[in-house]
KEMARDREN-451917 format. One record per atom (N, C-alpha, C): residue number from 1; residue in one letter; atom name; z, y, x. Coordinates in steps of 0.1 Angstrom, whole numbers, plus 5000, padded with zeros to 4 digits. Layout:
    k  r   a    up  north  east
  NUM  a  CA     Z      Y     X
...
This chain:
    k  r   a    up  north  east
    1  x   N  5000   4988  5008
    1  x  CA  5000   5000  5000
    1  x   C  5000   5012  5009
    2  x   N  4993   5022  5004
    2  x  CA  4993   5035  5011
    2  x   C  5002   5045  5004
    3  x   N  5011   5052  5011
    3  x  CA  5020   5061  5005
    3  x   C  5015   5075  5009
    4  x   N  5012   5083  4999
    4  x  CA  5007   5097  5001
    4  x   C  5018   5106  4996
    5  x   N  5018   5118  5000
    5  x  CA  5028   5128  4995
    5  x   C  5022   5136  4984
    6  x   N  5030   5138  4974
    6  x  CA  5026   5146  4962
    6  x   C  5033   5160  4963
    7  x   N  5027   5170  4956
    7  x  CA  5033   5183  4956
    7  x   C  5047   5181  4950
    8  x   N  5057   5187  4956
    8  x  CA  5071   5186  4951
    8  x   C  5079   5175  4958
    9  x   N  5073   5169  4968
    9  x  CA  5080   5159  4976
    9  x   C  5080   5145  4970
   10  x   N  5076   5143  4958
   10  x  CA  5076   5129  4953
   10  x   C  5065   5121  4959
   11  x   N  5068   5109  4964
   11  x  CA  5058   5101  4970
   11  x   C  5048   5095  4959
   12  x   N  5035   5095  4963
   12  x  CA  5025   5089  4954
   12  x   C  5020   5076  4961
   13  x   N  5022   5065  4954
   13  x  CA  5019   5052  4960
   13  x   C  5005   5048  4954
   14  x   N  4995   5046  4963
   14  x  CA  4982   5042  4958
   14  x   C  4980   5028  4964
   15  x   N  4977   5019  4955
   15  x  CA  4974   5005  4959
   15  x   C  4961   5004  4965
   16  x   N  4960   4998  4977
   16  x  CA  4947   4996  4983
   16  x   C  4941   4982  4978
   17  x   N  4928   4982  4976
   17  x  CA  4922   4970  4971
   17  x   C  4921   4960  4982
   18  x   N  4921   4947  4978
   18  x  CA  4919   4936  4987
   18  x   C  4905   4937  4993
   19  x   N  4904   4935  5006
   19  x  CA  4891   4936  5013
   19  x   C  4880   4928  5008
   20  x   N  4883   4916  5003
   20  x  CA  4873   4907  4998
   20  x   C  4866   4913  4985
   21  x   N  4874   4920  4977
   21  x  CA  4868   4927  4966
   21  x   C  4859   4939  4970
   22  x   N  4864   4946  4980
   22  x  CA  4856   4957  4985
   22  x   C  4842   4952  4990
   23  x   N  4843   4941  4998
   23  x  CA  4831   4935  5004
   23  x   C  4822   4930  4993
   24  x   N  4827   4924  4983
   24  x  CA  4819   4919  4971
   24  x   C  4812   4930  4965
   25  x   N  4819   4942  4963
   25  x  CA  4812   4953  4957
   25  x   C  4801   4959  4966
   26  x   N  4804   4960  4978
   26  x  CA  4794   4966  4988
   26  x   C  4782   4957  4988
   27  x   N  4784   4944  4989
   27  x  CA  4772   4935  4989
   27  x   C  4764   4935  4976
   28  x   N  4771   4937  4965
   28  x  CA  4764   4937  4952
   28  x   C  4755   4950  4951
   29  x   N  4759   4961  4959
   29  x  CA  4752   4973  4959
   29  x   C  4740   4973  4969
   30  x   N  4740   4963  4977
   30  x  CA  4729   4961  4987
   30  x   C  4733   4964  5001
   31  x   N  4746   4967  5004
   31  x  CA  4750   4969  5018
   31  x   C  4748   4957  5027
   32  x   N  4744   4959  5039
   32  x  CA  4743   4948  5049
   32  x   C  4751   4951  5061
   33  x   N  4754   4940  5069
   33  x  CA  4761   4943  5082
   33  x   C  4753   4953  5091
   34  x   N  4761   4961  5098
   34  x  CA  4754   4972  5106
   34  x   C  4745   4966  5116
   35  x   N  4748   4955  5121
   35  x  CA  4740   4948  5131
   35  x   C  4726   4944  5126
   36  x   N  4725   4942  5113
   36  x  CA  4712   4937  5107
   36  x   C  4702   4948  5103
   37  x   N  4706   4961  5105
   37  x  CA  4698   4972  5101
   37  x   C  4696   4982  5113
   38  x   N  4684   4985  5116
   38  x  CA  4682   4994  5128
   38  x   C  4681   5008  5123
   39  x   N  4689   5017  5129
   39  x  CA  4689   5031  5125
   39  x   C  4679   5039  5134
   40  x   N  4673   5049  5128
   40  x  CA  4664   5058  5136
   40  x   C  4673   5069  5142
   41  x   N  4676   5068  5155
   41  x  CA  4685   5077  5162
   41  x   C  4679   5088  5170
   42  x   N  4666   5087  5174
   42  x  CA  4661   5096  5183
   42  x   C  4658   5110  5178
   43  x   N  4653   5111  5166
   43  x  CA  4649   5124  5161
   43  x   C  4660   5132  5156
   44  x   N  4671   5126  5150
   44  x  CA  4682   5133  5145
   44  x   C  4680   5139  5131
   45  x   N  4669   5134  5124
   45  x  CA  4666   5139  5111
   45  x   C  4672   5131  5100
   46  x   N  4678   5120  5103
   46  x  CA  4682   5110  5093
   46  x   C  4697   5109  5092
   47  x   N  4701   5103  5080
   47  x  CA  4715   5101  5077
   47  x   C  4716   5087  5070
   48  x   N  4728   5081  5071
   48  x  CA  4730   5068  5066
   48  x   C  4743   5067  5059
   49  x   N  4744   5058  5049
   49  x  CA  4757   5056  5043
   49  x   C  4763   5043  5049
   50  x   N  4775   5045  5055
   50  x  CA  4781   5034  5063
   50  x   C  4796   5033  5058
   51  x   N  4802   5022  5061
   51  x  CA  4817   5021  5058
   51  x   C  4824   5028  5069
   52  x   N  4835   5035  5065
   52  x  CA  4843   5042  5074
   52  x   C  4854   5034  5081
   53  x   N  4855   5021  5078
   53  x  CA  4864   5012  5084
   53  x   C  4858   4998  5083
   54  x   N  4864   4989  5091
   54  x  CA  4859   4975  5090
   54  x   C  4863   4969  5077
   55  x   N  4854   4962  5071
   55  x  CA  4857   4954  5059
   55  x   C  4855   4940  5063
   56  x   N  4865   4932  5062
   56  x  CA  4864   4917  5066
   56  x   C  4859   4916  5080
   57  x   N  4863   4925  5089
   57  x  CA  4859   4923  5103
   57  x   C  4846   4929  5107
   58  x   N  4839   4936  5099
   58  x  CA  4826   4942  5102
   58  x   C  4823   4955  5095
   59  x   N  4815   4963  5101
   59  x  CA  4811   4976  5094
   59  x   C  4798   4973  5087
   60  x   N  4796   4980  5075
   60  x  CA  4784   4978  5067
   60  x   C  4776   4991  5065
   61  x   N  4763   4989  5063
   61  x  CA  4755   5001  5061
   61  x   C  4745   4998  5049
   62  x   N  4742   5009  5042
   62  x  CA  4732   5008  5032
   62  x   C  4718   5008  5038
   63  x   N  4710   4998  5036
   63  x  CA  4697   4997  5043
   63  x   C  4686   5006  5039
   64  x   N  4688   5019  5040
   64  x  CA  4678   5029  5037
   64  x   C  4680   5041  5046
   65  x   N  4669   5047  5050
   65  x  CA  4669   5059  5058
   65  x   C  4669   5071  5048
   66  x   N  4679   5079  5050
   66  x  CA  4680   5091  5041
   66  x   C  4677   5104  5049
   67  x   N  4673   5114  5042
   67  x  CA  4670   5127  5049
   67  x   C  4682   5136  5048
   68  x   N  4686   5143  5058
   68  x  CA  4695   5154  5057
   68  x   C  4689   5167  5064
   69  x   N  4676   5165  5067
   69  x  CA  4669   5176  5073
   69  x   C  4656   5178  5065
   70  x   N  4651   5190  5065
   70  x  CA  4639   5192  5057
   70  x   C  4627   5185  5062
   71  x   N  4627   5182  5075
   71  x  CA  4615   5175  5081
   71  x   C  4614   5161  5076
   72  x   N  4625   5154  5075
   72  x  CA  4625   5140  5070
   72  x   C  4623   5141  5054
   73  x   N  4628   5151  5048
   73  x  CA  4626   5152  5033
   73  x   C  4611   5154  5030
   74  x   N  4604   5161  5039
   74  x  CA  4589   5162  5036
   74  x   C  4582   5149  5038
   75  x   N  4588   5140  5046
   75  x  CA  4581   5127  5048
   75  x   C  4584   5117  5036
   76  x   N  4592   5122  5026
   76  x  CA  4594   5113  5014
   76  x   C  4607   5106  5014
   77  x   N  4616   5109  5023
   77  x  CA  4629   5102  5023
   77  x   C  4638   5109  5013
   78  x   N  4647   5101  5007
   78  x  CA  4657   5107  4997
   78  x   C  4667   5115  5004
   79  x   N  4672   5126  4997
   79  x  CA  4683   5133  5003
   79  x   C  4696   5125  5003
   80  x   N  4704   5126  5013
   80  x  CA  4716   5118  5015
   80  x   C  4727   5122  5004
   81  x   N  4728   5134  5001
   81  x  CA  4738   5138  4992
   81  x   C  4735   5134  4977
   82  x   N  4722   5135  4974
   82  x  CA  4718   5130  4961
   82  x   C  4721   5115  4959
   83  x   N  4718   5107  4970
   83  x  CA  4720   5093  4970
   83  x   C  4735   5090  4968
   84  x   N  4743   5097  4976
   84  x  CA  4758   5095  4975
   84  x   C  4764   5098  4961
   85  x   N  4759   5109  4955
   85  x  CA  4763   5113  4942
   85  x   C  4758   5103  4931
   86  x   N  4748   5095  4934
   86  x  CA  4742   5086  4924
   86  x   C  4751   5073  4922
   87  x   N  4761   5072  4930
   87  x  CA  4770   5061  4929
   87  x   C  4769   5050  4939
   88  x   N  4762   5052  4950
   88  x  CA  4761   5042  4960
   88  x   C  4773   5043  4969
   89  x   N  4779   5031  4971
   89  x  CA  4791   5031  4980
   89  x   C  4804   5029  4972
   90  x   N  4814   5027  4979
   90  x  CA  4828   5025  4973
   90  x   C  4836   5037  4977
   91  x   N  4842   5043  4967
   91  x  CA  4850   5055  4970
   91  x   C  4862   5052  4979
   92  x   N  4863   5060  4990
   92  x  CA  4873   5058  5000
   92  x   C  4869   5048  5011
   93  x   N  4858   5042  5010
   93  x  CA  4854   5032  5020
   93  x   C  4840   5036  5026
   94  x   N  4833   5045  5021
   94  x  CA  4820   5049  5027
   94  x   C  4819   5063  5031
   95  x   N  4811   5066  5041
   95  x  CA  4809   5080  5046
   95  x   C  4795   5082  5050
   96  x   N  4791   5094  5052
   96  x  CA  4778   5097  5057
   96  x   C  4777   5097  5072
   97  x   N  4768   5090  5078
   97  x  CA  4766   5090  5092
   97  x   C  4753   5098  5096
   98  x   N  4755   5110  5102
   98  x  CA  4744   5118  5106
   98  x   C  4740   5115  5120
   99  x   N  4727   5113  5122
   99  x  CA  4722   5109  5136
   99  x   C  4721   5121  5145
  100  x   N  4721   5133  5139
  100  x  CA  4720   5145  5148
  100  x   C  4733   5149  5155
  101  x   N  4744   5143  5151
  101  x  CA  4757   5147  5157
  101  x   C  4763   5136  5164
  102  x   N  4772   5140  5174
  102  x  CA  4779   5130  5182
  102  x   C  4788   5122  5173
  103  x   N  4788   5109  5174
  103  x  CA  4796   5100  5166
  103  x   C  4793   5101  5151
  104  x   N  4782   5107  5147
  104  x  CA  4778   5108  5133
  104  x   C  4785   5117  5124
  105  x   N  4794   5126  5130
  105  x  CA  4802   5134  5122
  105  x   C  4798   5149  5124
  106  x   N  4794   5155  5113
  106  x  CA  4790   5169  5113
  106  x   C  4803   5178  5114
  107  x   N  4802   5188  5123
  107  x  CA  4813   5197  5125
  107  x   C  4810   5211  5120
């Protein structure tokens, strides 16, 4: 269980889901192990939906190249934020990986 602090000092206890259920949800949405999908890293125009932590001992990625730059958008790739808002991924377990930034995190 994860204990978070709530306004007023009362602890808020949020139950974390079992990893096997998270993995089942990710696989049903089409996620694959990160080692099975090759990312386009050189240009820095692309973004990916990845898990922010290991799930059952492995990181997972949604197998599609998304655009976060206008150049990739002109080539026909979907915008990463539109895809994320469409319901892809599991809340609290997925994040956006930007290829243009060190470690995939935009600052």
